[in-house]
A tleap script that builds the chain and sets N, CA, C and O, in Angstrom:
source leaprc.protein.ff14SB
mol = sequence {
  NMET GLN ASP ARG GLU LYS VAL ILE GLU ALA
  PHE LYS ASP ALA GLY ASP ALA ILE ASN ALA
  GLY LYS VAL VAL ASP LEU THR GLY LEU ASP
  ARG LYS VAL VAL ASP LYS ILE MET THR GLN
  LEU LYS ALA GLU GLU ILE ILE ILE SER PRO
  LYS LYS CYS PHE TRP THR LEU CLYS
}
set mol.1.N position { 88.371 36.185 65.450 }
set mol.1.CA position { 88.656 35.196 66.478 }
set mol.1.C position { 87.319 34.680 67.025 }
set mol.1.O position { 86.399 35.453 67.294 }
set mol.2.N position { 87.242 33.395 67.175 }
set mol.2.CA position { 86.033 32.783 67.705 }
set mol.2.C position { 85.940 32.991 69.218 }
set mol.2.O position { 86.940 33.261 69.883 }
set mol.3.N position { 84.732 32.862 69.741 }
set mol.3.CA position { 84.503 33.067 71.167 }
set mol.3.C position { 85.341 32.114 72.017 }
set mol.3.O position { 85.896 32.510 73.042 }
set mol.4.N position { 85.429 30.863 71.587 }
set mol.4.CA position { 86.205 29.869 72.342 }
set mol.4.C position { 87.676 30.304 72.449 }
set mol.4.O position { 88.293 30.193 73.509 }
set mol.5.N position { 88.216 30.795 71.341 }
set mol.5.CA position { 89.603 31.252 71.331 }
set mol.5.C position { 89.789 32.463 72.249 }
set mol.5.O position { 90.819 32.592 72.911 }
set mol.6.N position { 88.786 33.348 72.285 }
set mol.6.CA position { 88.857 34.508 73.163 }
set mol.6.C position { 88.916 34.085 74.631 }
set mol.6.O position { 89.665 34.662 75.419 }
set mol.7.N position { 88.128 33.080 74.990 }
set mol.7.CA position { 88.112 32.597 76.369 }
set mol.7.C position { 89.458 31.972 76.732 }
set mol.7.O position { 89.989 32.233 77.812 }
set mol.8.N position { 90.006 31.159 75.853 }
set mol.8.CA position { 91.308 30.533 76.108 }
set mol.8.C position { 92.388 31.593 76.223 }
set mol.8.O position { 93.259 31.494 77.087 }
set mol.9.N position { 92.347 32.608 75.365 }
set mol.9.CA position { 93.317 33.709 75.435 }
set mol.9.C position { 93.201 34.461 76.759 }
set mol.9.O position { 94.207 34.886 77.327 }
set mol.10.N position { 91.984 34.621 77.244 }
set mol.10.CA position { 91.786 35.307 78.530 }
set mol.10.C position { 92.489 34.544 79.648 }
set mol.10.O position { 93.110 35.154 80.518 }
set mol.11.N position { 92.397 33.215 79.631 }
set mol.11.CA position { 93.089 32.408 80.637 }
set mol.11.C position { 94.605 32.536 80.496 }
set mol.11.O position { 95.317 32.612 81.498 }
set mol.12.N position { 95.097 32.560 79.266 }
set mol.12.CA position { 96.539 32.709 79.039 }
set mol.12.C position { 97.026 34.067 79.530 }
set mol.12.O position { 98.061 34.165 80.189 }
set mol.13.N position { 96.271 35.111 79.204 }
set mol.13.CA position { 96.663 36.472 79.580 }
set mol.13.C position { 96.592 36.714 81.079 }
set mol.13.O position { 97.378 37.491 81.622 }
set mol.14.N position { 95.649 36.049 81.755 }
set mol.14.CA position { 95.470 36.259 83.195 }
set mol.14.C position { 96.689 35.780 83.977 }
set mol.14.O position { 97.094 36.425 84.943 }
set mol.15.N position { 97.271 34.665 83.572 }
set mol.15.CA position { 98.463 34.160 84.246 }
set mol.15.C position { 98.187 33.507 85.589 }
set mol.15.O position { 99.075 32.868 86.154 }
set mol.16.N position { 96.980 33.652 86.111 }
set mol.16.CA position { 96.617 33.053 87.391 }
set mol.16.C position { 95.174 32.562 87.272 }
set mol.16.O position { 94.501 32.848 86.282 }
set mol.17.N position { 94.706 31.839 88.259 }
set mol.17.CA position { 93.336 31.342 88.237 }
set mol.17.C position { 92.350 32.506 88.280 }
set mol.17.O position { 92.503 33.435 89.073 }
set mol.18.N position { 91.342 32.446 87.422 }
set mol.18.CA position { 90.316 33.493 87.370 }
set mol.18.C position { 88.927 32.852 87.365 }
set mol.18.O position { 88.768 31.674 87.048 }
set mol.19.N position { 87.940 33.651 87.721 }
set mol.19.CA position { 86.574 33.138 87.708 }
set mol.19.C position { 85.873 33.574 86.424 }
set mol.19.O position { 86.427 34.338 85.634 }
set mol.20.N position { 84.663 33.089 86.226 }
set mol.20.CA position { 83.925 33.374 84.998 }
set mol.20.C position { 83.661 34.870 84.832 }
set mol.20.O position { 83.677 35.377 83.710 }
set mol.21.N position { 83.422 35.570 85.919 }
set mol.21.CA position { 83.184 37.011 85.850 }
set mol.21.C position { 84.370 37.756 85.270 }
set mol.21.O position { 84.203 38.696 84.492 }
set mol.22.N position { 85.551 37.343 85.645 }
set mol.22.CA position { 86.769 37.970 85.121 }
set mol.22.C position { 86.934 37.656 83.634 }
set mol.22.O position { 87.379 38.504 82.861 }
set mol.23.N position { 86.573 36.429 83.237 }
set mol.23.CA position { 86.636 36.064 81.817 }
set mol.23.C position { 85.691 36.958 81.015 }
set mol.23.O position { 86.037 37.411 79.924 }
set mol.24.N position { 84.508 37.209 81.555 }
set mol.24.CA position { 83.547 38.103 80.892 }
set mol.24.C position { 84.154 39.491 80.735 }
set mol.24.O position { 84.052 40.100 79.670 }
set mol.25.N position { 84.786 39.994 81.799 }
set mol.25.CA position { 85.415 41.316 81.741 }
set mol.25.C position { 86.533 41.371 80.704 }
set mol.25.O position { 86.654 42.355 79.973 }
set mol.26.N position { 87.337 40.336 80.638 }
set mol.26.CA position { 88.486 40.329 79.733 }
set mol.26.C position { 88.086 40.148 78.267 }
set mol.26.O position { 88.743 40.681 77.372 }
set mol.27.N position { 87.008 39.397 78.023 }
set mol.27.CA position { 86.630 39.086 76.644 }
set mol.27.C position { 85.528 39.980 76.098 }
set mol.27.O position { 85.429 40.177 74.887 }
set mol.28.N position { 84.705 40.518 76.975 }
set mol.28.CA position { 83.566 41.305 76.523 }
set mol.28.C position { 82.407 40.461 76.030 }
set mol.28.O position { 81.449 40.984 75.463 }
set mol.29.N position { 82.492 39.154 76.246 }
set mol.29.CA position { 81.429 38.247 75.817 }
set mol.29.C position { 80.311 38.208 76.848 }
set mol.29.O position { 80.505 38.596 78.000 }
set mol.30.N position { 79.146 37.743 76.433 }
set mol.30.CA position { 78.013 37.566 77.323 }
set mol.30.C position { 78.305 36.450 78.332 }
set mol.30.O position { 78.987 35.478 78.008 }
set mol.31.N position { 77.791 36.595 79.540 }
set mol.31.CA position { 78.056 35.615 80.607 }
set mol.31.C position { 77.589 34.212 80.215 }
set mol.31.O position { 78.271 33.232 80.514 }
set mol.32.N position { 76.434 34.104 79.550 }
set mol.32.CA position { 75.928 32.786 79.151 }
set mol.32.C position { 76.860 32.112 78.157 }
set mol.32.O position { 77.063 30.899 78.216 }
set mol.33.N position { 77.424 32.891 77.248 }
set mol.33.CA position { 78.360 32.355 76.258 }
set mol.33.C position { 79.620 31.858 76.961 }
set mol.33.O position { 80.119 30.776 76.652 }
set mol.34.N position { 80.133 32.641 77.900 }
set mol.34.CA position { 81.334 32.259 78.642 }
set mol.34.C position { 81.073 30.992 79.456 }
set mol.34.O position { 81.905 30.085 79.465 }
set mol.35.N position { 79.937 30.919 80.135 }
set mol.35.CA position { 79.610 29.727 80.926 }
set mol.35.C position { 79.552 28.478 80.054 }
set mol.35.O position { 80.047 27.421 80.444 }
set mol.36.N position { 78.949 28.599 78.876 }
set mol.36.CA position { 78.841 27.455 77.964 }
set mol.36.C position { 80.223 27.003 77.500 }
set mol.36.O position { 80.519 25.808 77.491 }
set mol.37.N position { 81.056 27.949 77.119 }
set mol.37.CA position { 82.395 27.607 76.646 }
set mol.37.C position { 83.224 27.002 77.783 }
set mol.37.O position { 83.941 26.022 77.577 }
set mol.38.N position { 83.126 27.585 78.982 }
set mol.38.CA position { 83.886 27.047 80.112 }
set mol.38.C position { 83.434 25.634 80.453 }
set mol.38.O position { 84.261 24.809 80.839 }
set mol.39.N position { 82.148 25.333 80.323 }
set mol.39.CA position { 81.649 23.975 80.561 }
set mol.39.C position { 82.286 23.003 79.576 }
set mol.39.O position { 82.663 21.894 79.954 }
set mol.40.N position { 82.409 23.413 78.316 }
set mol.40.CA position { 83.054 22.573 77.311 }
set mol.40.C position { 84.537 22.382 77.629 }
set mol.40.O position { 85.061 21.273 77.516 }
set mol.41.N position { 85.207 23.455 78.024 }
set mol.41.CA position { 86.637 23.371 78.344 }
set mol.41.C position { 86.879 22.488 79.559 }
set mol.41.O position { 87.876 21.769 79.614 }
set mol.42.N position { 85.976 22.537 80.533 }
set mol.42.CA position { 86.084 21.666 81.715 }
set mol.42.C position { 85.947 20.210 81.302 }
set mol.42.O position { 86.729 19.366 81.739 }
set mol.43.N position { 84.962 19.905 80.464 }
set mol.43.CA position { 84.722 18.535 80.014 }
set mol.43.C position { 85.909 17.990 79.228 }
set mol.43.O position { 86.216 16.800 79.308 }
set mol.44.N position { 86.571 18.852 78.475 }
set mol.44.CA position { 87.734 18.447 77.692 }
set mol.44.C position { 89.025 18.501 78.518 }
set mol.44.O position { 90.106 18.190 78.016 }
set mol.45.N position { 88.900 18.895 79.774 }
set mol.45.CA position { 90.024 19.018 80.705 }
set mol.45.C position { 91.094 19.992 80.208 }
set mol.45.O position { 92.286 19.782 80.430 }
set mol.46.N position { 90.660 21.047 79.542 }
set mol.46.CA position { 91.574 22.102 79.107 }
set mol.46.C position { 91.790 23.089 80.244 }
set mol.46.O position { 92.871 23.659 80.391 }
set mol.47.N position { 90.737 23.285 81.053 }
set mol.47.CA position { 90.880 24.121 82.242 }
set mol.47.C position { 90.623 23.275 83.483 }
set mol.47.O position { 89.840 22.325 83.453 }
set mol.48.N position { 91.295 23.634 84.571 }
set mol.48.CA position { 91.139 22.934 85.841 }
set mol.48.C position { 90.900 23.959 86.944 }
set mol.48.O position { 91.184 25.145 86.780 }
set mol.49.N position { 90.379 23.487 88.059 }
set mol.49.CA position { 90.071 24.375 89.168 }
set mol.49.C position { 91.037 24.132 90.329 }
set mol.49.O position { 90.932 23.118 91.019 }
set mol.50.N position { 91.986 25.065 90.550 }
set mol.50.CA position { 92.899 24.921 91.685 }
set mol.50.C position { 92.234 25.292 93.013 }
set mol.50.O position { 92.676 24.852 94.074 }
set mol.51.N position { 91.167 26.104 92.952 }
set mol.51.CA position { 90.383 26.440 94.137 }
set mol.51.C position { 88.953 26.725 93.701 }
set mol.51.O position { 88.708 27.036 92.535 }
set mol.52.N position { 88.035 26.623 94.607 }
set mol.52.CA position { 86.616 26.711 94.294 }
set mol.52.C position { 86.279 27.979 93.493 }
set mol.52.O position { 86.644 29.092 93.869 }
set mol.53.N position { 85.575 27.767 92.386 }
set mol.53.CA position { 85.061 28.832 91.496 }
set mol.53.C position { 86.141 29.563 90.706 }
set mol.53.O position { 85.829 30.543 90.029 }
set mol.54.N position { 87.369 29.139 90.764 }
set mol.54.CA position { 88.439 29.745 89.984 }
set mol.54.C position { 89.036 28.690 89.067 }
set mol.54.O position { 89.159 27.524 89.441 }
set mol.55.N position { 89.405 29.106 87.871 }
set mol.55.CA position { 89.874 28.183 86.833 }
set mol.55.C position { 91.154 28.690 86.191 }
set mol.55.O position { 91.424 29.891 86.146 }
set mol.56.N position { 91.933 27.738 85.698 }
set mol.56.CA position { 93.157 28.054 84.994 }
set mol.56.C position { 93.405 26.999 83.935 }
set mol.56.O position { 92.815 25.921 83.996 }
set mol.57.N position { 94.260 27.279 82.971 }
set mol.57.CA position { 94.602 26.286 81.956 }
set mol.57.C position { 95.370 25.138 82.606 }
set mol.57.O position { 96.159 25.339 83.530 }
set mol.58.N position { 95.127 23.959 82.114 }
set mol.58.CA position { 95.795 22.764 82.644 }
set mol.58.C position { 97.261 22.785 82.290 }
set mol.58.O position { 97.995 21.864 82.648 }
savepdb mol mol.pdb
quit
């Protein structure tokens, strides 16, 4: 499974808005990798922020 898929799965499994730190915990990926992937997902509008610093799938 690619890193991007792991991040998306983490959002699906969480069921609620989570922050980048929680994504790191759930995926085991490096924080820089998670931040880069989340930036891409934000730009593609795959994830949205219902409250400051927390993200969920659109």
